[in-house]
Each structure stands twice: as structure tokens, then as C-alpha cells.
N, C-alpha and C positions, 0 to 999 in steps of 0.2 A: 545541597548535594547529598546523595545517599550512598552508603557503603554496600547495600544489598544489590545482588545482581538484578538486572532488568531483563524482561523478556525480549525476544527478537523483535525488531521494528515491524510495524504493520505495512510493509511494502514488498512487492515482488522482487525476486532476484533481478539484477540488471540485464541478464540475458533472456528474460521472460518474453516470449513472443507477443503475448497480449499487451504487455507494457509498451513494446515497440509500436503496436497499432494505436494505442491510446495517445502516445506522444506524437506520432505521425499525423493522426487526425487533428490534434490540437494545433500543430503547426499549419496544416492545410486550412483549417477553419479561420486562422488569422490571416493567412495569405490571400484567401479568396473573399475576405470581408464578412464571413458568416458570424464571426465572434471577435470581440476585443481581446487584447492580450490577457487582461484580467479574467475574462470569462473562460478563455482557453486554459489558463493556468488552473483555475478553480475546477473546471471539468476534469482535467487530467489528474489533478491531485486526488479528487474524490474517487474517480474510477481506478486510479493506481492503488490507492489505499485499499479499496474493496478487493481488487485482484490479489493484493498481498494477504488479505484476510482469507480469501478462498484458498490460496496456496498454503497458508498455515493450517487450515482445516484439513486439507489433503495430507499434510505431513503428520498431523496429530489429531485424528478424529476424536471428538469428545473433550478436547482440551479447551479451557477458557481462553488461553493465550499461549503463544509459543515461548520457548525459552527454558531455562533450567529450573524455574520455580514450579513447585507443585500446584496442581489444579486447586483453585480457590484459596491459594496462599496469599499472604500479605505481601504487597509490593513495597512497603516502607521499611 
């Protein structure tokens, strides 16, 4: 465990519209047999993380990561 602050997590806010679509598509793909539960979870996780990355870039253009740490700062 570290005492230093960590950047914001790489996921979109819970009320993000794109996240709702990603989750809804994952559920639908399992229900209609297009994907296994594992495939749907993996797809939703990857696309949800990416959407969070995009949201972070919109909030802080040019930053390497979100949070209170300075750009190119040490995370440890």
C-alpha cells in the first residue's frame, strides 16, 4: 500500500451515456447468444476503460493521467 495520492480511476462517471450503451450492449449480447458472459464482460470492461480515458482527456487535455499528481510525476 502507498501513502501517495493516486490519480482518478480510468473509468467514466456512472451517469455517462456511453457507459450505459456499453453495458446495455453487453447484456443484450449475452441474452441473444452472440457472446458468452466472459466475452461480454471483457468487451464492456475494455470499452468502459477506454471511455473513461476519453473522458479524462476531455477534462485535462495534455495530461498523462487524471488526478492530483503532476504530469510525468511519480506514482510511488
